[in-house]
C-alpha positions in Angstrom: 51.6 -2.7 212.8 51.6 0.9 213.4 51.0 3.5 210.6 54.2 4.0 208.3 54.6 7.1 206.9 55.1 6.9 202.8 56.8 10.0 200.8 56.0 10.1 197.2 59.2 10.8 195.7 58.6 9.8 191.9 55.5 9.8 189.6 55.3 9.4 185.9 52.2 9.2 183.5 52.4 5.4 182.0 50.0 3.5 179.5 47.1 5.7 181.1 48.1 4.9 184.5 50.8 6.0 187.0 54.3 5.0 187.7 55.0 5.6 191.5 58.1 5.6 193.6 57.8 5.7 197.5 60.3 6.2 200.4 59.5 5.2 204.0 61.5 4.2 207.1 61.8 0.4 207.6 61.3 -0.4 211.1 61.8 -4.0 210.0 64.8 -3.3 208.1 66.1 -0.5 210.4 66.9 1.9 207.3 65.0 4.2 204.9 63.6 2.0 201.7 62.1 2.8 198.3 59.6 0.5 196.6 57.8 1.4 193.1 54.1 1.1 192.6 52.3 1.1 189.1 48.9 2.0 189.3 46.8 1.2 185.8 44.3 3.7 184.7 41.3 1.4 186.3 42.7 2.1 190.0 40.9 5.6 189.1 37.7 4.1 189.5 37.9 1.3 192.1 40.7 -1.0 193.9 42.7 -3.0 191.9 44.5 -6.2 192.5 48.2 -6.6 193.3 51.0 -8.5 191.6 54.3 -8.3 193.7 57.6 -8.3 191.6 60.7 -9.6 193.3 64.3 -8.4 191.4 67.4 -10.3 191.3 71.0 -9.9 192.2 72.5 -6.4 191.9 68.8 -5.0 191.0 67.0 -2.3 192.9 63.2 -1.3 192.8 63.5 0.3 189.7 65.2 -2.1 187.2 61.9 -4.0 186.4 60.0 -0.8 186.2 62.5 0.6 183.4 63.2 -2.2 181.4 60.1 -4.9 181.3 57.7 -3.3 179.5 55.0 -4.8 182.2 53.0 -1.7 182.6 51.3 -1.9 179.3 49.8 -5.2 180.3 49.2 -4.5 183.9 47.0 -1.2 182.4 45.1 -3.5 180.0 44.1 -6.0 182.7 43.7 -3.7 185.6 46.6 -4.8 187.8 48.8 -2.9 190.1 52.7 -4.0 190.2 54.5 -3.7 193.4 58.2 -3.7 193.2 60.2 -3.8 196.7 64.0 -3.2 196.7 66.5 -6.2 196.8 68.0 -5.5 200.0 68.0 -2.7 203.0 70.4 0.2 201.8 71.8 3.2 203.0 74.5 4.2 205.8 75.5 1.8 208.4 74.0 -1.2 206.5 76.7 -3.8 205.8 78.1 -4.9 202.3 80.0 -7.9 201.4 83.5 -7.2 202.6 85.3 -7.9 199.1 82.4 -5.9 197.5 81.0 -8.9 195.5 77.6 -8.6 193.6 76.4 -11.8 194.8 76.3 -10.6 198.6 75.2 -7.5 200.9 74.1 -4.6 199.1 71.6 -5.8 196.3 71.2 -9.4 197.4 69.1 -9.5 200.5 68.0 -13.2 199.3 64.6 -12.4 200.8 65.6 -14.2 204.2 65.7 -13.4 207.7 69.2 -13.0 208.7 70.2 -14.5 212.0 73.9 -13.8 212.1 75.8 -10.9 213.0 76.3 -8.0 211.7 73.6 -9.2 209.1 70.7 -9.3 211.5 70.6 -6.0 212.2 69.4 -4.8 209.0 69.0 -8.0 206.6 65.3 -9.1 207.4 63.9 -8.9 203.5 61.4 -11.9 204.4 59.6 -9.9 207.2 59.8 -6.7 204.8 58.1 -8.5 201.8 55.8 -10.5 203.5 54.7 -8.3 206.6 55.8 -4.6 206.6 55.4 -3.7 203.1 52.0 -5.1 202.6 50.7 -3.5 205.7 52.0 -0.2 204.0 50.2 -1.0 200.9 47.0 -1.9 202.8 46.8 2.1 203.2 46.6 2.8 200.0 43.0 3.3 198.7 43.7 2.2 195.1 44.6 -1.2 196.1 42.8 -4.3 196.7 45.4 -5.8 198.8 42.8 -8.9 199.6 44.0 -10.2 196.0 47.6 -10.7 195.4 50.2 -12.6 193.4 53.6 -13.1 193.1 56.4 -13.3 190.4 60.1 -12.7 190.2 63.6 -13.2 188.8 66.4 -15.2 189.7 67.0 -14.1 193.3 63.6 -12.9 193.3 62.0 -16.2 191.4 63.6 -17.7 194.4 62.0 -15.2 196.6 58.6 -15.5 194.9 58.6 -19.2 195.1 59.8 -19.5 198.6 57.1 -17.1 199.9 54.5 -19.0 198.1 55.4 -22.4 199.1 55.7 -21.3 202.9 52.7 -19.3 202.9 50.1 -21.8 201.0 47.0 -19.6 199.9 48.4 -16.1 200.5 48.9 -15.5 196.8 46.3 -16.2 194.0 49.1 -17.8 191.7 53.0 -17.7 191.5 55.4 -17.4 188.6 59.1 -17.0 187.7 61.5 -16.1 185.4 65.1 -18.4 185.7 64.7 -18.6 189.6 67.2 -19.9 191.6 65.4 -22.9 193.1 67.8 -24.7 195.2 69.8 -22.1 196.5 71.1 -24.9 199.0 72.8 -26.3 196.6 74.4 -23.6 194.2 77.6 -21.2 195.1 75.2 -18.1 195.2 72.8 -19.4 197.6 75.5 -21.2 199.8 77.0 -18.1 200.2 74.4 -16.0 201.0 72.8 -18.7 203.6 76.0 -19.5 205.2 76.5 -15.8 205.9 73.1 -14.8 206.6 71.8 -18.1 208.8 74.7 -19.6 209.8 76.4 -23.0 209.2 73.8 -25.4 210.1 72.3 -25.8 206.5 68.9 -27.2 208.4 68.4 -23.6 209.2 68.2 -22.7 205.4 65.7 -25.5 204.6 62.8 -22.7 205.3 64.3 -20.7 202.5 64.8 -23.2 199.9 62.2 -23.9 197.4 63.2 -27.0 196.5 63.4 -28.1 200.2 59.8 -26.7 200.6 58.4 -28.3 197.8 60.0 -31.7 199.0 57.7 -31.6 201.9 54.7 -29.5 200.8 51.4 -31.3 201.3 48.7 -30.7 198.9 46.1 -32.0 201.3 46.9 -29.2 203.6 48.3 -26.4 201.7 46.0 -26.7 198.8 46.2 -27.1 195.3 49.6 -25.2 194.1 50.3 -24.4 190.4 53.8 -22.8 189.3 55.0 -21.3 186.0 58.5 -20.6 185.4 60.2 -19.7 182.1 63.9 -20.6 181.8 66.1 -19.7 178.9 68.5 -23.0 177.7 71.1 -20.6 177.0 71.2 -19.0 180.3 74.9 -18.9 181.5 73.9 -19.8 184.7 71.4 -22.6 183.9 73.7 -25.4 185.2 75.6 -24.2 188.0 73.4 -21.6 189.9 69.5 -22.4 188.6 69.2 -26.0 189.0 65.5 -26.0 187.7 65.6 -30.1 187.0 65.8 -30.5 191.3 62.7 -28.7 191.5 60.8 -30.2 188.5 61.6 -33.6 190.3 59.9 -32.9 193.7 57.2 -30.9 192.2 56.2 -34.2 190.3 56.7 -36.4 193.7 54.7 -34.0 195.6 51.8 -33.3 193.1 52.4 -29.8 192.6 51.3 -28.7 189.2 54.7 -27.0 187.6 54.9 -25.8 183.9 58.5 -25.4 183.3 59.0 -24.0 180.0 62.4 -24.3 178.5 62.9 -21.3 176.1 65.2 -22.1 173.3 68.1 -19.3 172.7 67.1 -17.1 175.5 69.8 -16.2 178.3 69.2 -14.5 181.9 68.8 -10.9 181.1 66.0 -8.4 180.9 65.3 -9.0 177.0 64.1 -12.4 178.0 61.8 -10.9 180.6 60.4 -8.3 178.1 59.4 -11.1 175.7 57.4 -13.4 177.9 56.3 -10.8 180.7 52.9 -10.3 178.6 52.1 -14.1 179.4 52.5 -13.9 183.2 51.0 -11.0 183.6 48.2 -12.5 181.6 48.7 -15.7 183.8 48.5 -13.8 187.1 45.4 -11.5 186.0 43.4 -14.7 185.1 44.4 -16.1 188.6 43.0 -12.8 190.3 39.7 -13.4 188.6 40.4 -10.3 185.8 
């Protein structure tokens, strides 16, 4: 991929490191995009591993940065955190015709759209897996040969799906309250039908439960997954469906640690409560 020029548009000192924000033109998404990057203090002396965070519906690249408290734990471990936006943005980028929160802007679902008009911009899978990593490879403070991935809700779907589709790409994967079976829930069915068309066979390549159901540990290698899920989450029974994912993981030898957290809901206070454990989990997998 050709060199992509990025512009730094924000910088704040944070736990001895820097919380940065960048803007660039995305040829994959055909629009201007922002992403956030936390560099821990260790990055001043040597390149550090990269942890990707994928956010959920309605979020930008900044929600996790401002609300999770993750930087303090990344600083302790010497780990960078990259947070992309959740969809293409800007003039000419299509949004949900009814202005709903669960489709269109802020709701790219980390897929490559094949249906018009969405296919003109909504290529989030290629952005996260190809274009953004190529950009990060040009940042000397990052060791892009060591990466892990996690996310929340729609972003949890994205993290699990990307890891399952690309065995060995990430040292570890985890999620908070992920949409694990988008083909079976209202949020996912709406998004997939619009982005990918009515043939549900095309949806399976982006459905974590479907991917886990055909995962072969003999060829894909041993895969361990950590999920935290609040049992007071309003979306648990209709949208998230962790029991479906749990069943196929058990069937196919995927090491799933699904932790049901009593009393916790779907919000950022839930994430902030357990983010230290997730950061430590990934740091260990990355050899820190």
